[in-house]
DRENSETOR-48622 format. One record per residue: residue number from 1; x, y, z of N, C-alpha, C in turn. Coordinates in Angstrom, 3 decimals, m for minus. Layout:
BEGIN
<atom seq="NUM" n_east="X" n_north="Y" n_up="Z" ca_east="X" ca_north="Y" ca_up="Z" c_east="X" c_north="Y" c_up="Z"/>
...
# end
This chain:
BEGIN
<atom seq="1" n_east="0.847" n_north="m1.181" n_up="0.000" ca_east="0.000" ca_north="0.000" ca_up="0.000" c_east="0.889" c_north="1.239" c_up="0.000"/>
<atom seq="2" n_east="0.497" n_north="2.193" n_up="m0.864" ca_east="1.239" ca_north="3.431" ca_up="m0.951" c_east="0.480" c_north="4.535" c_up="m0.237"/>
<atom seq="3" n_east="1.216" n_north="5.474" n_up="0.318" ca_east="0.653" ca_north="6.630" ca_up="1.008" c_east="0.688" c_north="7.829" c_up="0.056"/>
<atom seq="4" n_east="m0.312" n_north="8.688" n_up="0.129" ca_east="m0.410" ca_north="9.874" ca_up="m0.715" c_east="0.817" c_north="10.763" c_up="m0.529"/>
<atom seq="5" n_east="1.268" n_north="11.373" n_up="m1.614" ca_east="2.486" ca_north="12.178" ca_up="m1.577" c_east="2.256" c_north="13.641" c_up="m1.216"/>
<atom seq="6" n_east="1.007" n_north="14.076" n_up="m1.034" ca_east="0.761" ca_north="15.459" ca_up="m0.630" c_east="1.197" c_north="15.663" c_up="0.811"/>
<atom seq="7" n_east="1.726" n_north="16.845" n_up="1.090" ca_east="2.159" ca_north="17.164" ca_up="2.453" c_east="0.968" c_north="17.142" c_up="3.411"/>
<atom seq="8" n_east="1.130" n_north="16.485" n_up="4.523" ca_east="0.091" ca_north="16.436" ca_up="5.536" c_east="m0.990" c_north="15.414" c_up="5.294"/>
<atom seq="9" n_east="m0.914" n_north="14.664" n_up="4.225" ca_east="m1.935" ca_north="13.664" ca_up="3.915" c_east="m1.359" c_north="12.275" c_up="4.177"/>
<atom seq="10" n_east="m2.119" n_north="11.462" n_up="4.871" ca_east="m1.658" ca_north="10.108" ca_up="5.172" c_east="m2.647" c_north="9.064" c_up="4.645"/>
<atom seq="11" n_east="m3.474" n_north="9.463" n_up="3.678" ca_east="m4.431" ca_north="8.533" ca_up="3.091" c_east="m3.725" c_north="7.549" c_up="2.163"/>
<atom seq="12" n_east="m4.376" n_north="6.454" n_up="1.917" ca_east="m3.825" ca_north="5.411" ca_up="1.064" c_east="m4.223" c_north="5.680" c_up="m0.383"/>
<atom seq="13" n_east="m3.272" n_north="5.522" n_up="m1.292" ca_east="m3.525" ca_north="5.676" ca_up="m2.719" c_east="m4.315" c_north="4.462" c_up="m3.190"/>
<atom seq="14" n_east="m5.489" n_north="4.702" n_up="m3.822" ca_east="m6.332" ca_north="3.581" ca_up="m4.232" c_east="m6.312" c_north="3.351" c_up="m5.736"/>
<atom seq="15" n_east="m5.847" n_north="4.331" n_up="m6.490" ca_east="m5.759" ca_north="4.176" ca_up="m7.935" c_east="m4.307" c_north="4.367" c_up="m8.357"/>
<atom seq="16" n_east="m3.996" n_north="4.058" n_up="m9.589" ca_east="m2.634" ca_north="4.248" ca_up="m10.069" c_east="m2.263" c_north="5.715" c_up="m9.967"/>
<atom seq="17" n_east="m1.125" n_north="5.996" n_up="m9.436" ca_east="m0.675" ca_north="7.369" ca_up="m9.285" c_east="m0.050" c_north="7.574" c_up="m7.924"/>
<atom seq="18" n_east="0.118" n_north="8.842" n_up="m7.570" ca_east="0.805" ca_north="9.169" ca_up="m6.332" c_east="m0.089" c_north="9.843" c_up="m5.304"/>
<atom seq="19" n_east="m1.363" n_north="10.099" n_up="m5.661" ca_east="m2.247" ca_north="10.840" ca_up="m4.770" c_east="m3.529" c_north="10.060" c_up="m4.488"/>
<atom seq="20" n_east="m4.099" n_north="10.305" n_up="m3.300" ca_east="m5.346" ca_north="9.645" ca_up="m2.918" c_east="m6.529" c_north="10.331" c_up="m3.599"/>
<atom seq="21" n_east="m7.699" n_north="9.712" n_up="m3.519" ca_east="m8.900" ca_north="10.266" ca_up="m4.149" c_east="m9.278" c_north="11.621" c_up="m3.561"/>
<atom seq="22" n_east="m9.088" n_north="11.813" n_up="m2.270" ca_east="m9.419" ca_north="13.076" ca_up="m1.618" c_east="m8.582" c_north="14.217" c_up="m2.187"/>
<atom seq="23" n_east="m7.283" n_north="14.002" n_up="m2.312" ca_east="m6.404" ca_north="15.046" ca_up="m2.829" c_east="m6.651" c_north="15.315" c_up="m4.312"/>
<atom seq="24" n_east="m6.965" n_north="14.278" n_up="m5.075" ca_east="m7.292" ca_north="14.462" ca_up="m6.491" c_east="m8.559" c_north="15.299" c_up="m6.614"/>
<atom seq="25" n_east="m9.574" n_north="15.026" n_up="m5.793" ca_east="m10.820" ca_north="15.789" ca_up="m5.826" c_east="m10.583" c_north="17.237" c_up="m5.430"/>
<atom seq="26" n_east="m9.791" n_north="17.471" n_up="m4.405" ca_east="m9.495" ca_north="18.835" ca_up="m3.968" c_east="m8.753" c_north="19.618" c_up="m5.045"/>
<atom seq="27" n_east="m7.824" n_north="18.968" n_up="m5.698" ca_east="m7.061" ca_north="19.614" ca_up="m6.759" c_east="m7.975" c_north="19.976" c_up="m7.933"/>
<atom seq="28" n_east="m8.904" n_north="19.080" n_up="m8.285" ca_east="m9.840" ca_north="19.337" ca_up="m9.382" c_east="m10.779" c_north="20.485" c_up="m9.035"/>
<atom seq="29" n_east="m11.306" n_north="20.510" n_up="m7.799" ca_east="m12.195" ca_north="21.593" ca_up="m7.376" c_east="m11.487" c_north="22.941" c_up="m7.387"/>
<atom seq="30" n_east="m10.209" n_north="22.959" n_up="m7.011" ca_east="m9.447" ca_north="24.208" ca_up="m7.015" c_east="m9.142" c_north="24.679" c_up="m8.440"/>
<atom seq="31" n_east="m8.939" n_north="23.748" n_up="m9.347" ca_east="m8.603" ca_north="24.090" ca_up="m10.727" c_east="m9.824" c_north="24.536" c_up="m11.520"/>
<atom seq="32" n_east="m11.003" n_north="23.962" n_up="m11.233" ca_east="m12.235" ca_north="24.253" ca_up="m11.967" c_east="m13.360" c_north="24.657" c_up="m11.012"/>
<atom seq="33" n_east="m13.278" n_north="25.840" n_up="m10.385" ca_east="m14.309" ca_north="26.215" ca_up="m9.403" c_east="m15.692" c_north="26.438" c_up="m10.014"/>
<atom seq="34" n_east="m15.764" n_north="26.971" n_up="m11.226" ca_east="m17.076" ca_north="27.216" ca_up="m11.847" c_east="m17.746" c_north="25.901" c_up="m12.217"/>
<atom seq="35" n_east="m16.989" n_north="24.977" n_up="m12.768" ca_east="m17.544" ca_north="23.665" ca_up="m13.119" c_east="m18.024" c_north="22.937" c_up="m11.864"/>
<atom seq="36" n_east="m17.272" n_north="23.050" n_up="m10.787" ca_east="m17.663" ca_north="22.418" ca_up="m9.531" c_east="m18.964" c_north="23.015" c_up="m8.993"/>
<atom seq="37" n_east="m19.072" n_north="24.342" n_up="m9.020" ca_east="m20.296" ca_north="24.997" ca_up="m8.547" c_east="m21.483" c_north="24.611" c_up="m9.431"/>
<atom seq="38" n_east="m21.263" n_north="24.563" n_up="m10.747" ca_east="m22.323" ca_north="24.174" ca_up="m11.689" c_east="m22.819" c_north="22.765" c_up="m11.381"/>
<atom seq="39" n_east="m21.905" n_north="21.837" n_up="m11.192" ca_east="m22.290" ca_north="20.454" ca_up="m10.900" c_east="m23.013" c_north="20.344" c_up="m9.565"/>
<atom seq="40" n_east="m22.615" n_north="21.151" n_up="m8.576" ca_east="m23.308" ca_north="21.143" ca_up="m7.281" c_east="m24.742" c_north="21.646" c_up="m7.415"/>
<atom seq="41" n_east="m24.930" n_north="22.754" n_up="m8.146" ca_east="m26.269" ca_north="23.315" ca_up="m8.337" c_east="m27.141" c_north="22.343" c_up="m9.135"/>
<atom seq="42" n_east="m26.555" n_north="21.773" n_up="m10.178" ca_east="m27.294" ca_north="20.835" ca_up="m11.018" c_east="m27.699" c_north="19.578" c_up="m10.237"/>
<atom seq="43" n_east="m26.801" n_north="19.065" n_up="m9.435" ca_east="m27.102" ca_north="17.884" ca_up="m8.622" c_east="m28.158" c_north="18.157" c_up="m7.575"/>
<atom seq="44" n_east="m28.104" n_north="19.350" n_up="m6.971" ca_east="m29.099" ca_north="19.730" ca_up="m5.972" c_east="m30.494" c_north="19.838" c_up="m6.602"/>
<atom seq="45" n_east="m30.540" n_north="20.412" n_up="m7.807" ca_east="m31.828" ca_north="20.517" ca_up="m8.512" c_east="m32.374" c_north="19.131" c_up="m8.833"/>
<atom seq="46" n_east="m31.507" n_north="18.231" n_up="m9.238" ca_east="m31.942" ca_north="16.862" ca_up="m9.567" c_east="m32.492" c_north="16.172" c_up="m8.320"/>
<atom seq="47" n_east="m31.812" n_north="16.324" n_up="m7.182" ca_east="m32.278" ca_north="15.694" ca_up="m5.942" c_east="m33.620" c_north="16.254" c_up="m5.485"/>
<atom seq="48" n_east="m33.848" n_north="17.558" n_up="m5.751" ca_east="m35.097" ca_north="18.194" ca_up="m5.350" c_east="m36.204" c_north="18.019" c_up="m6.380"/>
<atom seq="49" n_east="m35.872" n_north="17.423" n_up="m7.521" ca_east="m36.870" ca_north="17.210" ca_up="m8.557" c_east="m37.197" c_north="18.453" c_up="m9.362"/>
<atom seq="50" n_east="m36.252" n_north="19.412" n_up="m9.411" ca_east="m36.447" ca_north="20.658" ca_up="m10.143" c_east="m35.803" c_north="20.524" c_up="m11.519"/>
<atom seq="51" n_east="m36.519" n_north="20.947" n_up="m12.555" ca_east="m35.983" ca_north="20.921" ca_up="m13.908" c_east="m34.833" c_north="21.919" c_up="m14.015"/>
<atom seq="52" n_east="m33.692" n_north="21.487" n_up="m14.492" ca_east="m32.500" ca_north="22.332" ca_up="m14.602" c_east="m32.078" c_north="22.369" c_up="m16.060"/>
<atom seq="53" n_east="m32.259" n_north="23.526" n_up="m16.706" ca_east="m31.964" ca_north="23.633" ca_up="m18.128" c_east="m30.799" c_north="24.575" c_up="m18.425"/>
<atom seq="54" n_east="m30.174" n_north="25.122" n_up="m17.414" ca_east="m29.069" ca_north="26.056" ca_up="m17.618" c_east="m27.838" c_north="25.314" c_up="m18.148"/>
<atom seq="55" n_east="m27.196" n_north="25.875" n_up="m19.159" ca_east="m25.985" ca_north="25.261" ca_up="m19.701" c_east="m24.768" c_north="25.760" c_up="m18.939"/>
<atom seq="56" n_east="m23.665" n_north="25.074" n_up="m19.103" ca_east="m22.423" ca_north="25.470" ca_up="m18.433" c_east="m21.964" c_north="26.839" c_up="m18.938"/>
<atom seq="57" n_east="m22.113" n_north="27.105" n_up="m20.229" ca_east="m21.714" ca_north="28.406" ca_up="m20.779" c_east="m22.533" c_north="29.539" c_up="m20.160"/>
<atom seq="58" n_east="m23.821" n_north="29.324" n_up="m20.048" ca_east="m24.705" ca_north="30.325" ca_up="m19.449" c_east="m24.342" c_north="30.537" c_up="m17.973"/>
<atom seq="59" n_east="m24.104" n_north="29.453" n_up="m17.255" ca_east="m23.742" ca_north="29.534" ca_up="m15.848" c_east="m22.410" c_north="30.268" c_up="m15.677"/>
<atom seq="60" n_east="m21.438" n_north="29.999" n_up="m16.562" ca_east="m20.136" ca_north="30.662" ca_up="m16.500" c_east="m20.307" c_north="32.166" c_up="m16.706"/>
<atom seq="61" n_east="m21.121" n_north="32.543" n_up="m17.688" ca_east="m21.376" ca_north="33.959" ca_up="m17.936" c_east="m22.047" c_north="34.612" c_up="m16.733"/>
<atom seq="62" n_east="m23.004" n_north="33.938" n_up="m16.141" ca_east="m23.688" ca_north="34.448" ca_up="m14.957" c_east="m22.733" c_north="34.629" c_up="m13.788"/>
<atom seq="63" n_east="m21.852" n_north="33.683" n_up="m13.594" ca_east="m20.875" ca_north="33.755" ca_up="m12.500" c_east="m19.938" c_north="34.945" c_up="m12.677"/>
<atom seq="64" n_east="m19.498" n_north="35.152" n_up="m13.899" ca_east="m18.573" ca_north="36.272" ca_up="m14.149" c_east="m19.262" c_north="37.614" c_up="m14.030"/>
<atom seq="65" n_east="m20.527" n_north="37.704" n_up="m14.442" ca_east="m21.270" ca_north="38.968" ca_up="m14.343" c_east="m21.574" c_north="39.318" c_up="m12.895"/>
<atom seq="66" n_east="m21.889" n_north="38.331" n_up="m12.083" ca_east="m22.274" ca_north="38.583" ca_up="m10.693" c_east="m21.118" c_north="38.381" c_up="m9.715"/>
<atom seq="67" n_east="m19.940" n_north="38.028" n_up="m10.229" ca_east="m18.753" ca_north="37.758" ca_up="m9.399" c_east="m19.040" c_north="36.675" c_up="m8.361"/>
<atom seq="68" n_east="m19.748" n_north="35.641" n_up="m8.785" ca_east="m20.114" ca_north="34.519" ca_up="m7.912" c_east="m18.900" c_north="33.696" c_up="m7.590"/>
# end
């Protein structure tokens, strides 16, 4: 078993590579904050049974206009 190579992380690497799933997810969220927010809003709407028709391009434009 390999340990994650990020500083301060002692999780076990479960996939091929040097980082655990937690660190990979954190790195992705930091790199793509708008996509992450879009997926969170879209998932919440799906769980609540609300129709969600907003596209990623529209959401990106909205985020930049409102400084979300």
